[in-house]
N, C-alpha and C positions, 0 to 999 in steps of 0.2 A: 481571569476565568479559571475555574477549577475543572480539571479533567481527570477522571478516574478510569482506569482500565481494569475490568474484572475478567479474569480468565481462569481456566482450570489447569492445575498442575504447575510445575516449575520448568523453566527452560533448561535443557540438558546440554545442548550443543554449544560449545565454546564460542564459535563464530557468531551465533545468534545472540548470545549473551553480551558479547562485546559490541555488536551493532546496536542492541537495545540500550546499553549503557551510554553509547555515544549520543543517541537521539534524546535520551533522558536529559543529558547535560545541555544539549542544544535547546530543548523545549523549556528549560528552567528560566530562560529569558522572556518567555511569552505567556506562560501559564503556570498554575500550581498543579503538577502532575503527580499522581499516586497510582500504585499498582496494588491490586488485591488478588492474590493467587488462592483460589478455592481448591482445597484438596480433591484430587481425582478419586472417584470411587473405583474400587477394583472390579474389573469385569472378568467373569469366567472365560476360559478359552472357547467354549462352545455354548454360549448362553441361549436359553429358550427366549422366545419373544416376551414372555411375561417377566423373566429375570432382567432382561435388557431394559424393559420399560420401567421397572422398579428402580434400577440403579440410576437410569437417566433422570428419573423423577427426583431422586435424592440430590443429585448434582445440580439439577435445575433449581431446586428449592434453595440450595446454598448460594447459588449465583444471584438469585432474586434478593435474598437477604443481604447480600453484600453491596447492593446498589444504595448509595446515600439517599436519604429522604429528600424529596423535592428535586432530585437530579433528573435531567432528561435522559432517557435510556435509548441509545442507538445500538441495535443488535446486528452483529455481523452474521449474515444469513445467505446461503447460496441461492435461496429463493427470494431474496430481497431486491430492492431497487438498485439498479446500476446507475452510477453517475460519474461525471468527470471530476477532476480535482477542483475545477472551478465550481462545480455543483456542490461539493462538500463545503467550499468556502461560503457559498450562499446559504447553505443549511445552518452552518455555525453562526454566520452573521445574523440570520433571521432569528435564531434563538436568543442571541444577545440583545437584539432590538426588542424582543418580547419579554425582556427582563430575566432571562434564564442565564444564571452565572455558573451553573454546574452541569457538566455533560458526562455521562458514563457510557463507555463503549464496552459491550459484553462480547466475549469470545467463548464459544463452547469448547468442550474437550474433544478427545479423540472420537467419541461416538455421538457427539452433538448434544442435543437437549430436547426437551418435550415442547409441545405447543404452548404450554403455560408461559414460557419465556417470550415466545413470539407475541402472545396476547398482551404481555406487559410492556412491550417495546413501543416507544413513540415513533421510532423509525427503524425499518429493517433495511440494512445496507449490504449490497453485494459488490465486492471488488472485481471478481472474475467469475467466469463460468467454469474455469478449471479448478481443480481441487489442490489446495496446499495444506501442509500440516498446520495445526492450530498454533504451534510455536512459531512457525515462520510468519504467520499472519500478524503476530504481535509486532514484529519488526516492520512489516509493510504498513501496518496501521500507523505506527509512530512516524514513519517517514511522510505519510500522507497528511497527518495532522500538522507536522512541522512545515510541510509545503503550504498548507492552507494558511498558516500564520504568516509565512513569508509573502504570500500573494496579498493577503489583507493589508500588510504593512507596506506593500509596494517595494519590497526589497528583492535584490537580485538572487535568483535561485531557479525560478520556474520559467520555462519557455512558453510565453503567453500565446503564441500562434496556435498551439494545440494541434499542429499538423506535422508529423515527423517528416513527411516527404518534402514540405516546403523548407523546413530547417536544414534538412539534408542537402537539398538542392542549393540553397544559399551558401552552405558551408563549403561544398566542393567547388563552388564557383570562384572562390578565392584561390590565389596562388598557393598559400600555405595549406589551406584545407585540401586542395587538390593533391598536393604532394603527400600529405599525411594519408589521404584516402588511398593513393596508389601504393604507398608503403605497406599499409595494412593488408591490402588485397594481393600484394606482391605482383602487380601488373607489370609485365615486361615489355609488351609491345603495344604501340598506339592502336586503338580500335578494338582491343580485347574487351568483350562484354564483362561488366562488373556487377555489383549488387543492383537489384531492382531493374536490370536490363540496361543500366547506364554504360556508356562507352568511355574509355579512358583517353579521350582526345583532348589535346590542348589547342587553344586558339592560335593559329599561326604556325602550328607544327608541321613538319614535312611528313608526307605520306610514307608510312612504313618505318618511320624513325621512332626510336624510343624516347619518351618524354624526359626532359631534364628535370631532375629533382634536386632542389637546393636544400 
């Protein structure tokens, strides 16, 4: 499968660039990945609504032009559909079953895009209700695409239960997990409340005694 990431501007932060490079390397085993960085239009410090709309229209036009012909366009949009990682797997899987071998993810720039891009999209996807920089979203997107391929292949990476509490509970239920949990929270006395209201009690421990950590 071919996956294209169309985004505005270049990544400036070193830590983001390194993370993106890492996931590019990982994804090379699962798909043909390419990036198309559309030049960002310069926005005045205090633009009028008309100026802002004109600049966004130019940037949107460039983004649309960068989408490969015949590729399914998934737009990252705050007003888009929220889905789980498994939901993204289903979306990609359904596209493959329908004969789609090319998917393009589009990420807007600092000031977003016009409705023309929303109308062009086959799917509008929202990761969070919170706002992240468009550069950070690139790294998050790549991780989720990588996660999707790992789930599809049945390879170890994703916690399939989908419930943090259950995984957390199972983890601290083991001797090793409990010890690590106590170290991280620096729990000194048995019965001290920890994260999520949990208490640091060990089965068979004496009341008031500090838990033994090996």
